[in-house]
Structure formats: structure tokens, C-alpha cells
N, C-alpha and C positions, 0 to 999 in steps of 0.2 A: 228543559234545555232549548235555547232559542236556536235559530238556523246558524247562525255565527258560530255558537259554541260546538255546533254539530259539524259544520265544515272544518273547523280548526282541528277537531280530532281527526277528521277523514284524510284531509289534505296531504298529500305524500311528497308533492314537490312543490317548492315555493318561488323556485328560480328557473330560468331556461335550462342552464346547465345540469340542475339536479333533474329536470325532466327527461334529459339524454343519457345522465349515467345512472339513474336510478335502477333501472332494470337490465343494466349492462349492455345497453345499445351500442355505445361506442366502444367497448371494451370485449365485445362478445367475439366469437369465432366467425359470426356472419361478417361478411367483407362490406361492412359500411364505413366509408371514410370518415375519419375523425377531423379532417379539415372541411371547412365550408368552401363549397365551388359548386358549379352547375351538376355535376354528377351526384354528389351529397345531397343537394337539395331536391334533386329528381327522385332519389331513393327514400328520402324522408317523407317526400311528399305521397309516393305511388306505392311504395312498399307496403304489403297487406300485413306483415309481421311486425316489423319494425317502426315504420312509418306511422301506422294506426296506434301502436303503443305510446309513441311519443306525442302525439296528437291529443290521445285520451289524457295522457298526464297534463298536458297545456290546457286542456278544456277545463280539467278539474282546478288548476292553478288559477286561471283567469275567472272562474267562479268564484272561488276564494276571494280573490283581490277585491272582486265586485262588493262581496258581502262585507268585507273589512271597510271599504270606503262607503258604505251606505249612507253613514250617519256622519262620516268625516269631510269627505269632499264628493260632492255631487257630480262634478265633472269626470273624476277618475271612476266614479261608480259607473257612469254611463258609458265611458270608453272601455272599461273591462267588461261591463254586461254586453257590450256589442261584439267583443272578442269572442265571448262565451258563446253567445248565440250563433256566431258565424261558424266557430269551431264544431259546434254542435251539428249544423247543417253541412258543414263540409265532411265531417267523420262520415254522416248518414248518407252522403251522395257518392262520396269516393270508396268508402268501405263496406257500406250497407249496415252499419252499425246503428244501434239505438242505445246508447249507455249513459246512464244518468251520472251527473257529477257527484250526485251523493251516494255513489256505489262506494264502498269500502274494499278496494281491490290491492291485494297485496303485492310485494315485491317479486319480481320473475313471472309474472303473468304472460301467458302465451297461447298458442296455437295457432290454428290457421287463419285466425282473424277475418273471417267473413261471415256476414249476416249474423251478428250476435246482438242479444237483447239482455241487457242487465238493468233491472230496476234500483229505484232510489232504497237505500238500506240494506242491500243485499252485501252480505260480507263474503269475500273470496280470500282464502288463504295464500301465503307464499307458494310460488313454483306452482300453481295450478295451469291446467292445460286444457283449452277448449276446442274443440273442433268445429267446423261450420256449423250454421244454422242451429244454434244453441240458444235457448231462452231461459233466463233465470229471473223469475219474476215474482211479485208478491200476490197474494191471495187474501185482499182486504187489508188487515194490519199484519199478517202474519209475514215473516220475512225468510228466506232461504240463507242457509249458511253452509259454505263449503270450506272443509279443512285445508290443511297444508297438503301440497302435491297430489291434488285430486285432478284425474282427468276423466273429462266429459265427451262422450262420443258424438257423433253427426247426429243433427235432427232430434236432439233430446230436449225436453222441457223439464225443470226444476222449478217447483212452485210451492207456495204457502210456507209451512213451517218446517220445512225438510231440513234436516241436518245431515249433511254428508262428511263422514268422518275421515280423518288423515290417511293417505295412501291408499285411497279407493279408485277403483275405475269403474266407470260407468259405459257401457257399450252403446251403440248408435240405437237410435228409434226408441229411446226408452222413456216413460213419463214418472217421475221420481215425486212424490207428495208426501211420503213418509221418512222417518229418519233411517239412515244406514250406517251401521256402525265402521270403524276404522278397518282398514286392510282387508278389504272385500272386492269382489268382483261381481258387478251386476249386470244382467242383461234382460231383454225382453220387454213387453207390454202388456200386461202390468209387469213392473220390473220386480226380479227377483234373484236372491243371491244364489251364485253357482259355485264362488269360492269364496271362503273365510280363513285369512290367514291369522296368525299368532298377533295377540295385543301386545 
């Protein structure tokens, strides 16, 4: 599978409108205006929860558009590549995130949205919640996978081939490198399961 096939499978939003509504940014209870103006643009840029989320989706969209036009239109390829690189820099400077456009991040992704690192190929299920200073990174060719409705606490690292099951809560200051089954609560370093719910 080449890069274009991969990004075609990963990309969640292919238009600006989809980037704003995919995660419920304009329809959520958060009071982000649904009309463009100075206030909405300011919130879009600087809000660490919703602004960051929209820009992450836009970054992936521009990366995808660049890949689509790589062999079709060199001018569009360069244009979208520049936008993708700019957004990658902007996300890092404003929100302190390092998030690969090749990460598969499900709908409803959220959290404190500060100081996140998410590597290429990482899979994050729908409605997952990450607190600040969280790293989900590759270990060689091994890629971490988070299930649906997973909560990751502050200062936690998930690496390698770790698989975290659905509805699992990971406490702060954990290092996760092995599989964790669904419906568990995990704390400590090394991480240990302190509660295991019904499957």
C-alpha cells in the first residue's frame, strides 16, 4: 500500500466544513460561534480544545490534498504541501502538539489538548480523551492502538505494540507498553490494573 492509499483511508475530513463539524465543534455545548467573525476566528485559532482539534483535521486534509495532487498538478501539490507544513508548525507553536497527519484519530477526539505527541500510524478510537503531556509513539515498527472511549491521564506514555481496550481509564504518570483489556482502570509506573469491569 503506497502513501496515497494510506492517507485516503486515514483522512477524516476532505472539506473545510467537515473539519469544523466532524467532531461536533460547531454543534457542541461549547460556546463557539457558528458564524465567522473576529470572535469565532480568535476562538478557532487560540482555543486549545476546539481550535486545536479543527487545525489537526485541517492539517490532515491539506496533507491528503497534497498527496492526491502529487502526480496530477505540481502547483496544487506545492500549494497544499506548504499549507500542511505551515499548519504542522502552527499546531506545534500555538498548542505544543506534535501530531502526525498519518495518525488515525477517531471522531470525538478530545482532552486538555496541550503538549500531545501522536506518531504516524497510531490508531485512536472514537471519543477518546487525552490529558496534557501525553505521548503515543511508535517503538520501531510497532504501533499503539487505543480503543473507543479511552481516557489517558497526564504525563503518560503509550508506546510500542500496546493495545488499550475500549472504555479503559489510564491514570497519570503511567508508562504503557503492554496490552490492557477493555473496561479497566490502570495506574502506576509500571502500570498495573486496579479495577477490571465486566466485558
